[in-house]
N, C-alpha and C positions, 0 to 999 in steps of 0.2 A: 504494500500500500504506500502510495506516495503522499505523505502528509507534511504540511509545513511545520507542525508542532504537536505537542501533547498537552492535554489538560487533565490533571488529577484532582479529584475531590476526595479529601481525607476527612474522615470523621473519627474523633477520639472520645471514648466514653470511659467513665470511671477514673478521671484524672484528679490529681490533687487540687482541691478548690483554691488553695492559697496561690499556687503556681499560676492558675488560670486568671487570677486577679492581679498579678504582678507585672505591670507594664514594662519595667526594666528587664525582667527575666525573659518575657516574650519577645521583646525587641532583640535582645542578644541571641535568643534561640533562632529567630528567623534570619538574622544577619549571618549567624554561624552556618545555617543550612545553605544559604545562598553561596557564601564563600567556599564552604566545604564541598559543594557540588560544582565548583568552578565557574559560577555565574559572575557577571560584572555588575556590581551594585551601583546604581545611579542615584538612588535616594530612598527615603523611607518616611512614613507618617504613621503615628500611633495615637490612639485616643483612649483615655480611661473613662468609663461610664460610672455614674453614681446611681445607685449605691455600689454596683459591681459590674465587672465585665470589661473586656478590652477588645478593640478592633484595631488591626494594623495591616500595613502593606509595605512590602519592600519592592521597589521598582528595580528591575534588572534589565540590562540591555536585551536580554533574551525574552522578556515580558514581565511577569510579576509573581509574587508569593504573598498571599493574604491569610489572615487568621481572624476569627471571631470567637469569643469565649462566653460561656454561660457558667460562671463558677457555681452558681446555686444548684446546677444540675451535674457538675463535674464533667461538662461537655465542651468540646471545641471542634470547630470546623475550619479546615484549611483548604485553600484554593491554590493550586500550583500550576502555572501556565508557562510553558517554555517553547520557544521557537528554535528551529535549527537542530543541530545534532551535537553541539558542544556541551550542553548541560542536560543531564538526565534527571527528569523530574522525580524518578523513583529514588534517587540518591537524596534529593531534598526531603522527600517524605520520610525516608529512613532516619535522617538526622532529626527532623522534628519529632518523630516517634520516640527516638532515644532521649530527647530532652524533656518531652512532656509526659512520657510514659502512658499510663491509662491501662485499664483492665482489658479493654478490647477496642478494636478499631476496624474500619473498613476503608477500602480505596476503590473508587470508580475511575476508570480511564476512558478518555475520549480522544481520538485523533482530531486535530484541528487543521482545516485547510486541505482536505482531501481533494486533490486535483485530477482532472482528466488529463493524463500526460499527452494526449493527442492535441490538446489546446495550448499546451505550454511550449 
């Protein structure tokens, strides 16, 4: 299949609630995942919700890595989108899982930009 990129949707359940509400920890976790997978970090933005929860995005040259947390449920959702072949989104997911833990998780993968090679 000739795709321009991959999109992974990562769900983490049973995570430490304090970790999911720690904006500094989550920022460092996503930046470490980007760098550890060989991505080129262009910027980042994170927001702490009141009374709890964090949303954040790391913009990479290859696309983006996002997270949204619900500490009250021990739940986090991550969105990993990469273009090209230099960064493997599976490696990003592996690093995030290692940092956040969780009792169980699921990953859905979608190819992005599946092209008809006769048109290219």
